[in-house]
Every structure is written in C-alpha cells, then in structure tokens.
N, C-alpha and C positions, 0 to 999 in steps of 0.2 A: 204142337199141342194136339191131343187127340179129341178133346171135347169141343162142343159147340157152346162156348161159354156164356153167351147172352141168355142166361137162364134157360138152357135147353139141353142139358145132358141128363142121362138117367143113371140111377143107382145100379152099380154092378159089383156086389160084394165079392170078395176074394179075387178081385182082378189081379192078374199076374203083373208084378212090378218089374219093369225093365232092369236087367242086371247090367252093371258096368263091367267092361273088360278089366282084366287084372291090371293093376297099376304097378309100376316099378317100385322096388323097396324105397322107403323114405321115412320121414318122421311120422309116428302114429300109424294107426291101422286105417287103410283106405276104406271108404264107404263102398259097400257091395250092392248099392241100389241107386237108381236115378231119382234125385230129389224131386224133379218136376213130375215124374210119374206118381210119386207118393203124394205130392200136393194135390194132384188130380183126384186121387181116391179119397184123401182126407176131406177135400172140399165137398165131395158127394155125400160123405157120411154126415158132416156138419149140416149140410143143406137139408138132408132128409130128417134129421132128428133135432137140429138146433144145437148150439154150443153146450148149454147146460144139460140137455137131454142125452148127450153123447158121453159114453164112458171110454176110458182109455183101452179097456179090453175090446170094445167094439172097433176102435181104430186099429188095434193090433190085428184083430181078425180080418178086417177089410184089407189091410195092407200086406198081411203075412209077415210083419216084422215084429221083433221083440221090443219091449219097452226101452231097453238100453239103446237100441239103434235109433228109435224115435227121439229119445231124450238127447242123444248125441247130436242129432241133426237139427232139432228144433228147440231144445231147452226144456220145454214143458208143454202142457196141453194148449195153453194160450198162445205159445209160439207157433204151434201147429196151425191154429186158427189164422194167425196173422200171415203165415206163409201161404196158406190156402187162399186167403183173400187176395194177396199180392199176385199169386199165380193166375187166379180167375180174372182179376182186373186187367192184367197185362194182355191176356188172350182176348178179352172183350174189347179193349181199346184197339188192338191190332185188327180185329175183324170189322169194327166200326170204321176205322180208317180205310180199310180196303173197300168197303161198300160206298163210302162217300167220295173217295178220290178216284173216280172213274173218268172215262172220256165222255160219258153222257152229260147232258146239261145238268146243272146243279139241282133243279127241281126233281128231275127223274132219279138222280142219285139219292137225294134226301128221302124221297117217297119210298124207294126200295129199302133203304135202311130202316125207316119207320115201320114198314110192312113186316120186316123181320121180327120186330118186337111184337106185333100183333099175332104173328104165327106162333112165336114162342109162348106168349101169354095164353093163347087159346089151347095150347097143348100141354099145359102145366098142371093138369088136375092131379096127377100122381105125385108131383113134387111140391105142390102147394106154394107157388110163388117163386120169386127171384132170390137167389142166394144172398146177394148183397143187400137187397131190401130187407129180407128176413133177419139177417145178422145185424143190420143197423137198428132195426126196431127192438131186437132182443138185448143188444149190448150197449148201445149209446144212450145218453151222453157220458156215462160214467167211465167208459173205456177210452182213455185218451190215446193210447197207442193205435187202437182200431180207428178212432176218429181221424187220425192223421192219414191213414191209408185210404179211407173212404173219401176224405176231402181231396186227396190227390187224384183218385179215380174220377170224381165229379169234375174236377178242374180240367183234367185231360179230355174228358168227354165234351165239356163245354167249349174248349178250344177247337176241337174238330167241328162241332156244330156251327160255331160262329164263323169259322173259316169258310164253311160251305155256304152260309148266308151271304157273306161278302162276295163269294164267287158268283152266286146267283144274282145278286144285285148288279154286279158288273156285266153279267150276261143278259140282263134285262128280263129275267124271269121272276124275280122277287121285288117287292115294293121297296124302292130305293129310299123312300121317305122314312122307313122304319129304322130304328137304332139297332145295329147288328148285334150288339151285346144283349140287349133286351130280348131280341128274337131268340138268341142262343139260350138265354135263361128260360124262356117260354118253352122251347123245344125240349130242353132238359127236364123241366117239370112235367111236360106232357109224356115223355118217355117213362119217367118214374111212375106217373099216374097210370099208364097202361099196365105196368108191372103189378101195381097194387090192385087195380080194378080187375085185372086178369085173374086174380086169385078167386074172385067171386063169379065172374062172367067168362065163360069159355066159348063164346060165340064169336068167331072171327069176323063175321059180318058187322057186328056192332063195334068192334075195335077198329075195323077198317074205316067205318064211317067217321070215327074220331080223327083218324089220320087224314082223311079227305077234308074234313072241316078245318083242321090245323093248316094244311097246305093252302087251302083257299084263303085263309086269313093273312097269309104272308105273300100271296101272289101279287104280281104287278097289276096295278089298277088301270 
C-alpha cells in the first residue's frame, strides 16, 4: 500500500495507475491495471468530495480509466465505494496492528498508536476529516452493504485494542481490575472521537492531552 490510511493521505489527481504485466491468453480480456492502485485513487476522490458529490467522470479522470474498465472491475459507482472502503480498512488495520504489536511495553505501544491519530487529525485541514467517519456519516444507516464493511472494520480494530489491553494488564502497566472489553470499547470510541474532533480542532497539543488523559484512566493504580 502506498498511502498512510489512518486518515492521512492527500489527494493526487491523475495519479499514474500501476500497470499489470501482460497475461497469457485465457478466457476474457485480462485487466490492464492494478485494482489496489485504482482503489487507492478512488478512495482519495470519495474522501475529498463525498460519495454523492463525486461524479463518475471525476473518477475516470483521477484514475485515467474508461467507464467500461471501472464497471468491469467494480460493477457500478457504489461498488467502487465499497472496494475503496475495503482497501482503506485493510491498510488501516495492518498499520494499527504493526503499531500495537511491538516489543515495547503495552502502554508505550498503545500511546504511540493513539498519538498517530492525533498527528493525523491535526494535519487534516485540507481533507476535512477521516474517510471512514465521513462516509459513515454520509451513507449509513441506509446503506446495508457499507454497514457490513464498517462493522467489520470496527470489530477488527476492537480486537486489536482489546488484545493490547490484555497484554498491558498481564505486564502490570494497565489496571487489571478493569474489564478488558469495556476498555477496548472506550479506546475505540476515543479514537473515533479524535477523528471527529480533529475536523474542528487542528491543535495537536489539545489532542495529545486527550490521549494522556485516556492513558492515565486505564493505568495501573
């Protein structure tokens, strides 16, 4: 993945899409572009303009692809959104896992992961918020297909956070009297709150203070 998916990549119109090497003859015409690269660009376009504010012509211009190629890969505009959300979510989960699953104590790993969100949020004046949060607010609850993907993303995020809480309790750095699932829910809500609050407040010092207060609330007594 090329982007920094935790709400931290910039719009790059007309980005060159990676071309696939020629495929041996077979059934149908092989795709001549990399789907992940296209999802990267499509996500950026939807993020900047919203789903309803984005035209197919804008997606064609940004990706450099014709409508037929996009329809062949994704079905329709809504399919492009779902693929973009899936691509973004997978990258975000992978990066969160890498930040949490370190050799450092759990509290240090968790704080570093949370600080990433503060830095992302405080740098998002141009993009106006988080892609997943923005899309959720625009499309749900009516969009059941999107709901399933957002729910999966939240569930995977919660699993990573809860596992880190359990590790921290076993290491003696987090309060063992706290229910680990409740702490995981709390941290997930706090992260989403940072993303929303960061749409209005771009002062990293204020967001950092929220992280420090959150860490203090779960620390070993």
